[in-house]
N, C-alpha and C positions, 0 to 999 in steps of 0.2 A: 601484781601477778607476774609469777617467774613463768616462762615459756620453757617447759621440759620435754626434750626429745628420748623416747625410749627405742632402743635398736633392738631387733630382734633378730637372732641368730638367721642365718641362712636355713640351715635345716630345720629351723622350727617353723620358717615362713614355708617350705615346700610341703614339709607336713602337713600344715594346715591345709594347703589349696591341694593335696592329696587326697586328703581325708573328703574335704567338702565336696571335689567333683567327683570322686568315687561315689559318694552318696547320692549325688545330683544325679547320676547317670543309673545308680541303685545296680551298682558292681560291686562284688565279694572280692577279697582281695587275691583270690585264685583267678577271677574272672578278669580283674585288671592285668594280672601276669601274664594270663594266656592270650590275651588282646594284644600287649606289649612284647612278646615273646622271650619274655624273662620270669625267674623262678619266682614262686612265692615269697620265699625266704628274703629276696631282696624288695619285694614289696614292704612286708613287714618291717625290714629294717629302717626303710624310707621313713615308714610311717611312724616309728618308734623315733625317730630321731638319731639312730645310731650310725647310718651311712652318710657319714661326713662331705663328701666329694663325689657324688655321683658321675658325673661327667657330661659332657653335651649329650652325646649319643645316647644313652639311658634315657635322659631327659627329653630327649626326642621321640625316643621310642612310647615313653609315657604319656608326654603330648599329644601325640598320633592315638593312641589307643584312647585317651580321654576326648579327643576332637577339640584340643584345646592349643592355643600356641605356648611356646617354652617358656615366652616370656609373662604369660597369666600364670605359669606354675610359681616364678619366682618373683611375681608382684610383691612390693611391701605390703604388709597387713598395715594399714593405716588409720588414723580414727575415723568415726563415722560421719560421711557427710551426706547432707541431705539432697537426695536426688531432684533435677528438676521438674516444673510442671508436665514437661513433653515427657520425660522418663517415666514419672507416676503415670501419665495417662496411657502410655505404652505396656506398661507392667500391668495395668488394670484388662487391659484387654488380650494380654499375652497368655498362651495355651500354659496348662496346670504344668504340663512337662519341662517347663523353662524353670521351677521352681524345685527346690530341695522339699522332699516329703521328711518330715519330722522323724518318722520312725525310723528311715534309712540312715538319714544322718546318725542319730544315737546307736544303731546297729552298726554303723561304720566306724564309730568312736570305739564302741566296745569293741569291735574285732580287732582295731588298731593297738588297744590297749591288752588285748590278750584276754578279754573278758568275754563271756557269753553270756546271752539273755535265755533263760528258761522259762516255759510255761507252763502250767497245769492245763491248759486245754486239751481235751481228749482223754486225759486221765481219769481212771476210777477212782472215786472218792474211798478213801480208807478210814473205817470208823475205829475209834479209838475208847 
């Protein structure tokens, strides 16, 4: 069996971490931009992978706004590692706020990709 290592471009790593952290905090792109003191357009460019070299100052603003370390935004996305028994026990007793809500993650991904979800909730039914 051969051991192949896939490398992910740094902007893709940053993109993935930004989207997932923003979803975990339940922030829209505008919320993150306001909290970081940057434009929403900058967040859109970062999450789309277009902004290739954001610089440490911008990364610091984003990290502070998301309440994470810069190193967490740049950490390599590796293979899935099974957590230890202690970590599993800790997660079992962790508050729900520690986990990403699937709807929030999907909404963040849609927003990052320029799509919006539309619902028929509250609309009158049209008879044809």
